[in-house]
VOGU-3710 file (C-alpha; in Angstrom, 3 decimals, decimal comma):
1> xxxxxxxxxx> -13,883/4,938/-1,775  -10,788/5,346/-3,992  -7,618/2,948/-3,919  -4,635/4,855/-3,499  -1,427/2,534/-4,569  1,978/3,304/-2,849  3,770/2,614/-6,331  7,188/2,399/-5,028  6,048/-0,569/-3,166  3,272/-2,313/-4,698
11> xxxxxxxxxx> 3,347/-5,003/-7,116  0,337/-6,088/-9,083  -0,810/-2,842/-10,202  -2,478/-4,040/-13,288  -4,324/-6,641/-11,330  -5,407/-4,074/-8,820  -6,543/-1,714/-11,732  -8,695/-4,528/-13,302  -10,367/-5,175/-9,711  -10,979/-1,463/-9,262
21> xxxxxxxxxx> -12,631/-1,294/-12,872  -14,768/-4,437/-12,252  -16,114/-2,538/-9,026  -16,006/1,162/-10,702  -13,773/2,426/-8,067  -11,039/5,021/-8,816  -7,328/3,997/-8,523  -4,280/6,324/-8,351  -0,836/5,160/-8,289  1,636/7,431/-6,553
31> xxxxxxxxxx> 5,284/7,570/-7,722  8,567/9,631/-7,771  10,053/10,982/-10,872  12,629/8,256/-10,542  10,146/5,384/-11,004  7,468/6,540/-13,537  5,580/4,245/-15,494  5,110/4,667/-19,336  1,622/4,205/-20,660  0,124/3,055/-17,555
41> xxxxxxxxxx> -3,654/2,568/-17,994  -4,398/4,093/-14,692  -3,729/7,654/-13,230  -0,111/8,053/-11,925  0,498/11,067/-9,644  3,852/12,161/-10,006  6,150/13,191/-6,967  9,024/14,859/-6,119  12,186/12,476/-5,578  13,212/12,411/-1,945
51> xxxxxxxxxx> 12,739/10,680/1,394  9,076/10,481/2,045  7,965/12,733/-0,790  5,712/10,104/-1,961  4,399/9,127/1,553  3,801/12,963/2,221  1,909/13,359/-1,198  -0,246/10,503/-0,439  -1,104/11,754/3,221  -2,174/14,982/1,881
61> xxxxxxxxxx> -4,313/13,470/-0,785  -5,930/10,649/1,315  -9,389/11,000/2,609  -11,369/8,962/5,215  -12,798/5,877/3,739  -10,061/5,588/0,807  -8,045/2,255/0,755  -4,219/2,757/0,871  -2,165/-0,234/-0,514  1,237/0,062/1,046
71> xxxxxxxxxx> 4,251/-2,036/2,658  5,181/1,044/4,747  3,980/0,569/8,162  5,016/4,269/9,146  2,570/5,442/6,270  0,013/2,891/7,177  -0,399/4,076/10,758  -0,672/7,907/9,646  -3,338/6,549/7,138  -5,316/5,003/9,763
81> xxxxxxxxxx> -5,103/7,966/11,697  -7,043/9,887/8,838  -9,819/7,034/8,491  -8,558/5,218/5,744  -8,361/1,485/4,971  -4,958/-0,104/4,678  -3,980/-3,241/2,963  -0,333/-4,427/3,060  1,098/-5,789/-0,295  1,006/-9,512/1,433
91> xxxxxxxxxx> -2,506/-9,073/1,746  -2,432/-8,569/5,260  -5,146/-5,994/6,538  -3,451/-3,296/8,731  -5,662/-2,063/11,329  -5,802/-0,085/14,550  -5,553/-3,602/16,373  -2,159/-4,843/14,682  -0,495/-1,597/13,792  1,409/-1,167/17,079
101> xxxxxxxxxx> 2,920/-4,766/16,758  3,726/-4,070/13,010  5,587/-0,751/14,017  7,579/-2,566/17,127  8,601/-5,200/14,406  9,860/-2,417/12,216  11,532/-0,833/14,840  13,405/-3,824/15,888  14,343/-4,938/12,607  15,825/-1,342/12,072
111> xxxxxxxxxx> 17,692/-1,665/15,538  19,075/-5,211/14,548  20,358/-3,555/10,855  22,124/-1,114/12,769  23,803/-3,673/14,897  24,984/-5,320/11,601  22,936/-8,439/12,368  21,920/-10,024/8,973  18,162/-10,391/8,644  16,964/-12,310/5,862
121> xxxxxxxxxx> 14,420/-10,244/3,675  11,146/-11,321/2,440  11,130/-14,196/-0,079  9,918/-13,647/-3,613  6,195/-13,494/-3,928  4,468/-16,567/-5,247  1,458/-17,172/-7,164  -0,262/-17,989/-3,901  0,778/-14,701/-2,419  -0,632/-12,936/-5,326
131> xxxxxxxxxx> -3,897/-14,670/-5,174  -4,186/-14,023/-1,401  -3,464/-10,291/-1,963  -6,231/-9,854/-4,768  -8,663/-12,138/-2,832  -8,195/-9,662/0,263  -8,407/-6,633/-1,879  -11,526/-7,949/-3,627  -13,303/-8,508/-0,159  -12,423/-4,853/0,869
141> xxxxxxx> -14,029/-3,580/-2,527  -17,213/-5,923/-2,356  -17,907/-4,740/1,123  -17,216/-1,028/0,428  -19,909/-1,181/-2,387  -22,473/-2,496/0,191  -21,898/0,381/2,368
//
């Protein structure tokens, strides 16, 4: 298993990196040139600037059994099709059992935005959100070592 981080969306990159070090699992962060990180302690895969360029690069590199961390449900669905595990930045484990509902919610939200209906965005993450995400991540990493 490798941990692949959709860097445009994922927060807590340094915390994720610490966990991957503890479990001796490789971690890669994918970013476009507009969002590069300086002096990151983990490998950063630089992608072209453009719609979905990071997603396409992630998909081309993703292997069965890898863990993808993202908040992009479209990318998550494609990653599941490749046999990857997917963890949303909220800590939600995205699976073949819940991806259809998540994609439907995304579709409905996009439709409402096009209709100019105001939709409240997500709240600012709290320490509890971060702790929950990291707990979920650690659970996945510890299970992967037992396989």
